[in-house]
C-alpha positions as CSV (number, residue, x, y, z in Angstrom):
1,M,0.0,0.0,0.0
2,D,1.4,3.4,-1.0
3,Y,0.1,5.3,2.0
4,Q,1.7,8.6,1.1
5,F,0.0,8.6,-2.3
6,V,-3.4,7.7,-0.7
7,I,-3.2,10.5,1.9
8,N,-1.9,13.0,-0.6
9,S,-4.7,12.4,-3.0
10,L,-7.4,12.3,-0.4
11,Y,-6.0,15.4,1.3
12,D,-6.2,17.4,-2.0
13,K,-9.7,16.2,-2.6
14,V,-11.0,17.0,0.9
15,S,-9.1,20.3,1.1
16,N,-10.9,21.6,-2.0
17,E,-14.3,21.0,-0.6
18,P,-16.3,24.0,0.7
19,L,-15.6,24.8,4.3
20,Q,-18.3,23.7,6.7
21,G,-18.8,23.8,10.4
22,A,-17.7,26.2,13.1
23,V,-14.8,26.4,15.6
24,A,-15.5,25.7,19.3
25,N,-16.0,29.4,20.1
26,Y,-17.4,28.6,23.6
27,I,-13.8,28.2,24.6
28,P,-12.3,31.6,23.8
29,E,-8.7,30.4,23.0
30,L,-10.1,27.8,20.5
31,A,-12.1,30.5,18.8
32,K,-8.8,32.1,17.7
33,V,-7.6,29.1,15.7
34,N,-7.3,29.5,11.9
35,P,-10.3,27.5,10.6
36,K,-8.4,26.6,7.4
37,Y,-5.8,24.5,9.2
38,F,-5.9,20.9,8.0
39,G,-3.4,18.2,8.8
40,V,-3.1,14.4,8.6
41,A,-0.5,12.0,10.1
42,L,-0.3,8.2,9.8
43,T,2.1,6.0,11.7
44,L,2.4,2.3,11.1
45,T,3.2,-0.2,13.8
46,D,6.7,-0.6,12.2
47,N,7.1,3.2,13.0
48,T,7.0,4.2,9.4
49,A,5.4,7.7,9.3
50,F,3.5,9.7,6.7
51,A,2.1,13.2,7.0
52,I,0.7,16.1,5.0
53,G,-0.6,19.6,5.5
54,N,-0.5,21.1,8.9
55,A,0.5,17.8,10.6
56,D,3.3,19.4,12.6
57,I,1.4,22.4,14.1
58,K,0.5,21.9,17.7
59,F,-3.2,22.2,18.6
60,S,-5.4,21.7,21.7
61,I,-6.2,18.0,21.8
62,Q,-9.0,18.5,24.3
63,S,-11.0,15.3,24.8
64,I,-8.5,13.1,23.0
65,A,-6.4,13.4,26.1
66,K,-9.1,11.5,28.0
67,V,-7.7,8.3,26.4
68,F,-4.3,9.0,28.0
69,S,-5.8,9.6,31.5
70,L,-8.0,6.4,31.1
71,A,-5.0,4.3,30.1
72,L,-2.9,5.5,33.0
73,A,-5.7,5.0,35.5
74,Y,-6.5,1.5,34.1
75,S,-2.8,0.6,34.4
76,L,-2.8,1.6,38.0
77,I,-6.0,-0.1,39.4
78,G,-7.1,-2.6,36.7
79,D,-10.7,-3.6,36.5
80,E,-11.5,-1.9,39.7
81,I,-11.9,1.2,37.5
82,W,-15.3,0.0,36.2
83,Q,-16.8,0.3,39.7
84,R,-16.5,4.1,39.3
85,V,-17.4,4.5,35.6
86,N,-19.5,2.5,33.1
87,V,-18.7,1.4,29.6
88,E,-22.0,2.2,27.8
89,P,-22.6,4.8,25.0
90,S,-24.3,7.8,26.4
91,G,-26.7,8.8,23.6
92,T,-26.5,12.4,25.0
93,S,-24.1,15.3,24.6
94,F,-20.6,15.0,26.2
95,N,-21.5,17.5,29.0
96,S,-25.0,16.3,29.8
97,L,-26.1,16.1,33.4
98,V,-29.3,14.2,32.6
99,Q,-28.1,10.6,32.8
100,L,-26.1,11.2,36.0
101,E,-29.3,11.8,37.9
102,A,-30.8,8.5,36.8
103,D,-27.5,6.6,37.1
104,L,-26.8,7.9,40.7
105,G,-23.6,9.7,39.8
106,L,-22.1,6.8,37.8
107,P,-21.0,8.2,34.4
108,R,-22.0,6.2,31.3
109,N,-18.4,6.0,30.1
110,P,-14.9,7.5,30.6
111,F,-15.1,9.8,27.6
112,V,-18.1,11.9,28.5
113,N,-17.0,14.8,30.7
114,G,-18.4,13.4,33.9
115,G,-16.6,10.1,33.3
116,A,-13.3,11.9,32.6
117,L,-13.7,13.9,35.8
118,V,-14.0,10.6,37.7
119,I,-10.9,9.3,36.0
120,C,-9.0,12.4,37.1
121,D,-10.2,11.8,40.6
122,I,-8.9,8.2,40.5
123,L,-5.5,9.5,39.3
124,M,-5.4,11.9,42.2
125,C,-6.2,9.1,44.7
126,Q,-3.4,6.9,43.2
127,L,-0.6,9.3,42.4
128,E,1.4,11.7,44.6
129,D,1.4,14.4,42.0
130,A,-1.2,13.4,39.4
131,K,-0.7,16.5,37.2
132,S,3.0,16.0,36.8
133,Q,2.9,12.2,36.6
134,L,0.2,12.2,34.0
135,L,2.2,14.6,31.8
136,T,5.3,12.3,32.2
137,F,3.1,9.4,31.1
138,I,2.1,11.3,27.9
139,R,5.6,12.4,27.2
140,N,6.8,8.8,27.5
141,L,4.1,7.6,25.0
142,S,5.2,10.3,22.5
143,D,8.9,10.1,23.2
144,N,8.8,13.8,23.4
145,P,9.8,15.5,26.7
146,L,8.5,18.9,25.5
147,I,4.8,18.0,25.6
148,E,3.1,20.6,27.9
149,Y,-0.2,21.7,29.3
150,S,-1.3,25.1,27.9
151,P,-1.8,27.6,30.7
152,N,-3.8,29.9,28.3
153,I,-6.2,27.2,27.1
154,A,-6.6,25.8,30.7
155,A,-7.4,29.3,32.0
156,S,-9.8,29.9,29.1
157,E,-11.7,26.7,30.0
158,K,-11.7,27.4,33.7
159,T,-13.2,30.8,33.1
160,N,-16.0,29.3,31.0
161,G,-16.3,25.8,32.5
162,F,-19.6,26.3,34.3
163,R,-21.1,23.0,33.1
164,N,-18.1,21.0,34.0
165,I,-18.1,22.6,37.5
166,A,-21.7,21.6,37.9
167,L,-20.9,18.1,36.7
168,C,-18.1,17.6,39.1
169,N,-20.1,18.9,42.1
170,F,-23.1,16.8,41.1
171,I,-21.0,13.6,40.9
172,K,-19.4,14.6,44.3
173,S,-22.9,14.7,45.8
174,F,-23.3,11.0,45.0
175,G,-19.9,10.2,46.5
176,N,-18.2,9.2,43.2
177,I,-15.7,12.1,43.5
178,K,-13.3,11.6,46.5
179,N,-11.2,14.7,46.3
180,H,-12.2,18.3,46.4
181,P,-14.1,19.2,43.2
182,N,-11.9,22.3,42.6
183,D,-8.7,20.1,42.6
184,V,-10.3,17.6,40.3
185,L,-11.4,20.3,37.9
186,D,-8.0,21.8,38.0
187,L,-6.5,18.6,36.7
188,Y,-9.3,18.0,34.2
189,F,-8.9,21.5,32.6
190,D,-5.1,21.0,32.4
191,L,-5.6,17.6,30.8
192,C,-7.8,19.0,28.1
193,S,-5.4,21.9,27.4
194,I,-2.5,19.6,26.3
195,E,-1.2,20.7,22.9
196,M,0.2,18.2,20.4
197,S,0.6,17.9,16.7
198,C,-1.0,15.2,14.4
199,S,2.4,13.5,14.1
200,E,3.0,13.5,17.8
201,L,-0.5,12.1,18.5
202,S,-0.3,9.4,15.9
203,K,2.9,8.2,17.4
204,S,1.6,8.4,21.0
205,F,-1.5,6.2,20.2
206,L,0.4,3.4,18.5
207,F,0.5,1.4,21.7
208,L,-3.3,0.9,21.3
209,A,-2.5,-0.6,17.8
210,N,0.3,-2.8,19.2
211,N,-1.4,-4.8,21.9
212,G,-0.6,-2.3,24.6
213,C,3.1,-1.9,23.9
214,K,5.1,1.0,22.6
215,T,6.5,0.3,19.2
216,T,9.7,2.2,19.7
217,D,11.1,0.4,22.8
218,G,8.5,-2.4,23.5
219,L,7.6,-0.9,26.8
220,K,4.3,-2.5,28.1
221,I,1.7,0.2,28.8
222,L,-1.3,-2.1,29.1
223,N,-1.9,-5.8,28.8
224,Y,-3.8,-7.2,25.8
225,S,-7.1,-7.4,27.5
226,Q,-6.9,-3.8,28.7
227,T,-5.9,-2.6,25.3
228,K,-8.8,-4.4,23.7
229,R,-11.2,-2.9,26.1
230,I,-10.0,0.7,25.6
231,N,-10.3,0.2,21.8
232,A,-13.8,-1.1,22.3
233,I,-14.8,1.9,24.3
234,M,-13.3,4.2,21.7
235,Q,-15.4,2.3,19.1
236,T,-18.7,2.7,21.0
237,C,-18.2,6.0,22.9
238,G,-15.3,7.9,21.3
239,F,-17.5,10.4,19.4
240,Y,-20.3,10.8,22.0
241,D,-23.7,10.7,20.4
242,E,-22.1,10.5,16.9
243,S,-20.2,7.3,17.8
244,G,-22.6,5.0,15.9
245,E,-22.3,7.2,12.8
246,F,-18.5,7.3,12.9
247,T,-18.5,3.5,13.2
248,F,-20.9,3.2,10.3
249,K,-18.8,5.6,8.1
250,V,-15.2,4.9,9.1
251,G,-15.2,1.5,10.9
252,L,-12.3,2.2,13.3
253,P,-12.1,2.8,17.0
254,G,-11.2,6.5,17.6
255,K,-11.5,9.6,19.8
256,S,-12.3,13.2,18.9
257,G,-11.8,16.5,20.6
258,V,-13.4,19.9,20.1
259,G,-10.0,21.3,19.1
260,G,-10.7,19.6,15.8
261,G,-8.5,16.5,16.2
262,I,-9.5,12.9,15.6
263,V,-7.4,9.8,16.4
264,A,-8.3,6.5,14.9
265,I,-6.7,3.1,15.4
266,H,-6.4,0.0,13.3
267,P,-5.3,-2.8,15.6
268,N,-2.0,-4.3,14.5
269,L,-1.6,-1.9,11.6
270,Y,-1.6,1.9,12.2
271,S,-2.7,5.0,14.1
272,I,-4.0,7.9,12.1
273,V,-4.7,11.5,13.1
274,T,-6.6,14.3,11.4
275,W,-6.9,17.9,12.5
276,S,-9.4,20.5,11.1
277,P,-10.9,22.9,13.6
278,L,-14.3,23.3,12.0
279,L,-16.8,21.1,13.9
280,N,-20.3,19.8,13.2
281,E,-23.2,20.2,15.6
282,K,-22.0,17.1,17.5
283,G,-18.6,18.7,18.2
284,N,-16.6,16.5,15.8
285,S,-14.4,17.7,12.9
286,V,-16.2,17.8,9.6
287,K,-13.2,17.3,7.4
288,G,-11.6,14.8,9.7
289,I,-14.6,12.5,9.6
290,H,-14.9,12.9,5.8
291,F,-11.2,12.2,5.3
292,L,-11.2,9.1,7.4
293,E,-14.3,7.7,5.8
294,Q,-12.6,8.0,2.4
295,F,-9.3,6.7,3.8
296,T,-10.8,3.4,5.0
297,T,-12.8,3.1,1.8
298,E,-9.8,3.7,-0.4
299,T,-7.4,1.4,1.6
300,Q,-10.1,-1.2,2.4
301,Y,-8.7,-1.3,5.9
302,S,-11.2,-1.1,8.7
303,I,-12.0,-3.5,11.5
304,F,-15.2,-4.7,9.7
């Protein structure tokens, strides 16, 4: 497969289509991003890498980072994690409070905002310095010691994070947040502020395409069963209430973020990342989904 030819031709095709969607302007720092940015990076499990467009410009990965926090928490406490968060698709928006009332503070999955807040709380219970140790974990996955939280984006989210503040306090009222909500929110906002490029993200997610092991040094991050389960949750819950449509169109486990990034995994084969800041009404990148749909169609590589 000539992957570079495929991504080049599809990139040109998708780039020339009319711009659709809108940037996530409810987070002021994200509203400043150039809506014309578009990048794609593909990394195979043999570490061969391909990229095009704005693949090396750092952007706010937002909810994509929830996969990192979940992987770290899962590696620390194993299946005990599922006593605090469920594994079902939500069917509602990523910041909905509705289901938490009916489910008595047990978030439907780790990728809705409520679930990610519980995962942050778990990390704080398990680690001496969760913020620093989580960043070290992500730097290790990317083999890049320069990955950082963005203080500007984190501050922007904290200033406008009223729904997340409500979520955290609501879950606390059911006893499923153990630490002080302000401290949990501080970690959560920093987690979502991480900035990485398509190329860095593609490399960082390869362990999920490689049975839980890094492809560069063989370091075991998760066991096979844990890797399978995270990929399964990405497949069913990675795009919130558009997860079914992404599965239907693309056929890969993946995770999106309102910064416009999308990561998708083909087990045993590759990790691919797209970035285009214009989002649809569900909060997912319009061009990213369209590119990935055509990519799996052209290559005939999906999990189905």
